C-alpha positions as CSV (number, residue, x, y, z in Angstrom):
1,M,-17.8,-9.4,-16.1
2,T,-19.9,-9.3,-12.9
3,T,-19.5,-11.5,-9.9
4,F,-22.1,-11.7,-7.0
5,I,-21.1,-13.0,-3.6
6,E,-24.0,-13.9,-1.4
7,G,-24.0,-13.2,2.3
8,E,-23.6,-10.3,4.8
9,P,-20.3,-8.6,4.0
10,A,-17.9,-8.7,7.0
11,L,-15.9,-5.8,8.3
12,F,-12.2,-5.5,8.7
13,L,-10.8,-7.0,12.0
14,T,-14.1,-8.8,12.9
15,P,-14.6,-12.5,13.7
16,K,-16.4,-13.1,10.4
17,E,-13.8,-11.6,8.2
18,K,-11.9,-14.8,7.5
19,D,-15.0,-16.7,6.3
20,W,-16.1,-13.7,4.2
21,R,-12.7,-13.5,2.5
22,S,-12.9,-17.2,1.6
23,K,-16.2,-16.4,-0.2
24,V,-14.5,-13.6,-2.0
25,R,-11.7,-15.9,-3.1
26,V,-14.0,-18.6,-4.3
27,G,-15.9,-16.0,-6.3
28,G,-12.9,-15.8,-8.7
29,F,-13.1,-12.2,-9.8
30,R,-10.2,-11.3,-12.1
31,A,-8.1,-8.2,-12.6
32,S,-9.2,-5.1,-14.5
33,P,-8.1,-1.5,-14.7
34,N,-11.4,-0.6,-12.9
35,L,-12.9,-2.2,-9.8
36,A,-16.4,-1.5,-8.6
37,M,-17.8,-3.0,-5.4
38,R,-21.4,-2.7,-4.4
39,F,-22.2,-3.9,-0.9
40,D,-25.7,-4.8,0.0
41,V,-26.1,-4.9,3.8
42,R,-29.0,-5.4,6.1
43,S,-28.2,-2.3,8.1
44,F,-25.8,0.6,8.2
45,R,-25.0,-0.4,11.8
46,R,-23.2,-3.4,13.4
47,G,-23.6,-4.1,17.1
48,G,-25.6,-0.8,17.3
49,N,-22.7,1.3,15.9
50,P,-22.3,2.8,12.4
51,F,-19.4,1.4,10.4
52,D,-17.0,3.0,7.9
53,I,-17.0,2.2,4.2
54,D,-13.3,1.6,4.2
55,N,-13.6,-1.2,6.8
56,L,-16.1,-2.8,4.5
57,A,-13.9,-2.6,1.4
58,K,-10.6,-3.5,3.0
59,P,-11.1,-7.3,3.4
60,V,-12.2,-7.6,-0.2
61,L,-9.3,-5.5,-1.5
62,D,-6.8,-7.5,0.6
63,E,-8.2,-10.8,-0.7
64,L,-8.4,-9.8,-4.4
65,Q,-4.8,-8.5,-4.5
66,L,-5.5,-6.3,-7.5
67,Q,-3.9,-3.0,-8.4
68,P,-6.6,-1.1,-10.3
69,E,-6.5,2.4,-11.7
70,T,-9.9,3.2,-10.3
71,I,-12.0,1.9,-7.4
72,W,-15.7,2.6,-6.9
73,V,-17.4,1.5,-3.6
74,L,-21.0,1.8,-2.8
75,V,-23.0,0.5,0.2
76,Q,-26.8,0.3,0.4
77,V,-29.3,-1.4,2.6
78,S,-31.0,-4.5,1.2
79,A,-33.0,-7.5,2.3
80,S,-30.6,-9.6,0.1
81,P,-27.1,-8.9,1.4
82,G,-24.1,-9.6,-0.7
83,L,-21.3,-8.1,-2.8
84,T,-21.4,-7.3,-6.5
85,L,-18.0,-7.0,-8.2
86,S,-17.7,-5.5,-11.6
87,R,-15.3,-3.7,-13.9
88,D,-17.2,-0.4,-14.0
89,A,-15.3,2.9,-13.8
90,P,-16.7,5.5,-11.3
91,P,-18.7,8.3,-12.9
92,P,-17.6,12.0,-12.5
93,A,-18.6,13.7,-9.3
94,P,-21.7,15.9,-9.6
95,D,-21.1,19.6,-10.5
96,S,-22.5,20.6,-7.2
97,A,-19.8,18.8,-5.2
98,V,-17.5,20.7,-2.9
99,Q,-13.9,20.6,-4.4
100,V,-10.7,21.0,-2.4
101,S,-7.1,20.5,-3.6
102,V,-4.6,18.9,-1.1
103,Q,-0.9,19.5,-1.7
104,E,0.5,16.7,0.5
105,P,-2.0,13.9,1.1
106,R,-1.3,11.8,4.2
107,G,0.3,8.4,3.6
108,R,-0.3,7.1,7.1
109,S,-2.6,7.6,10.0
110,V,-1.7,10.2,12.7
111,K,-2.6,10.5,16.3
112,P,-4.4,12.6,17.4
113,I,-6.6,12.7,14.4
114,V,-6.5,16.3,13.0
115,P,-7.7,17.7,9.7
116,M,-5.4,18.3,6.8
117,P,-4.4,22.0,6.6
118,E,-6.4,22.6,3.4
119,I,-9.6,21.3,5.2
120,V,-9.3,23.4,8.3
121,G,-12.0,26.1,8.4
122,L,-14.2,24.6,5.7
123,S,-17.9,24.2,6.3
124,L,-19.7,21.0,7.3
125,I,-21.4,19.2,4.3
126,G,-25.1,19.1,5.2
127,N,-26.2,18.9,8.8
128,G,-23.6,16.3,9.8
129,S,-25.8,13.3,9.6
130,E,-26.9,12.8,5.9
131,P,-25.0,10.3,3.7
132,V,-22.3,11.7,1.4
133,G,-20.4,10.7,-1.6
134,L,-16.6,11.2,-1.8
135,A,-14.3,11.2,-4.8
136,L,-10.5,11.2,-4.4
137,Y,-8.3,12.1,-7.4
138,F,-4.6,11.4,-6.9
139,D,-2.1,13.0,-9.3
140,S,0.4,10.3,-8.9
141,A,0.5,7.1,-11.0
142,E,2.3,5.4,-8.2
143,V,-0.1,5.8,-5.3
144,P,-1.4,2.4,-4.1
145,I,-5.1,3.3,-4.0
146,W,-6.0,-0.3,-3.2
147,D,-4.3,-0.1,0.3
148,F,-7.1,0.8,2.8
149,G,-4.9,0.2,5.8
150,F,-3.5,2.5,8.4
151,E,-0.3,2.8,6.4
152,G,-2.1,3.3,3.0
153,P,-3.2,6.5,1.3
154,I,-7.0,6.2,1.8
155,K,-7.9,5.8,5.5
156,P,-5.5,8.6,6.6
157,F,-6.9,10.9,3.9
158,I,-10.5,10.3,5.0
159,D,-9.4,10.8,8.7
160,G,-8.2,14.3,7.7
161,L,-11.6,15.4,6.4
162,G,-13.2,16.1,9.8
163,P,-14.5,19.7,9.2
164,L,-16.4,18.4,6.1
165,L,-17.8,15.3,7.7
166,G,-18.4,16.5,11.3
167,P,-17.3,14.8,14.5
168,A,-17.9,11.3,15.8
169,P,-16.8,9.6,19.0
170,Q,-13.7,8.1,17.4
171,G,-12.8,11.0,15.1
172,P,-14.5,12.4,11.9
173,A,-17.9,11.0,11.0
174,D,-16.6,9.0,8.1
175,H,-19.5,6.5,8.5
176,R,-21.5,9.2,6.5
177,I,-19.6,8.1,3.4
178,R,-21.8,5.7,1.5
179,E,-20.1,6.1,-1.9
180,L,-16.4,6.3,-2.5
181,R,-14.7,6.9,-5.9
182,I,-11.0,6.8,-6.2
183,T,-8.8,7.5,-9.2
184,R,-5.0,7.5,-9.5
185,G,-3.4,9.7,-12.0
186,S,-0.7,9.5,-14.7
187,R,2.0,11.8,-13.3
188,P,5.0,10.0,-11.8
189,G,6.5,11.8,-8.9
190,Q,3.5,14.0,-8.2
191,R,2.0,14.1,-4.7
192,G,-1.1,16.2,-4.9
193,A,-4.8,15.2,-4.8
194,R,-8.2,16.6,-5.2
195,I,-11.4,15.7,-3.3
196,R,-15.0,16.2,-4.2
197,M,-17.7,15.7,-1.7
198,W,-21.5,15.9,-2.1
199,L,-24.8,15.0,-0.4
200,L,-26.4,11.8,-1.6
201,D,-30.1,11.6,-2.4
């Protein structure tokens, strides 16, 4: 099943979010163990500033109210903006991807934003401006991977990847992430996670 929702996708906490969520609701996409979201946007900037992929995905996830086992988010520039929802599972990360294991992934945002201990001292991916793909593999079967808010497991995790992403005015340059693949595991009570990050073509 594939559902296409026409129109420029709105970002979280922006004036157009409410109308965009109404379009997502009317689209009628139903539950699946896998959720794929492909966003076609006119530009990678809004109001002259780059935006983060999690702020694009959050309104859709909040509206759908699904609890998938995997989430696959892609964003690309197109003259025909919209959102394609499907039940596709994310493919494996490429063999060339940098891999790091994290013992205690963050469950909420922290201030000031600092990298997770396992990320400290790692090298920048690329020159700090090229788009990257990011895969997050959580060990736990209980982690709510669909929660992209400040108290969820995804945004705080990405905020802790500064050395790999490079700096930006508000923290790490997470606007570089143009593809995000998330998988939750099958090990109750476990807390670890792995990341893989790679340059996109």
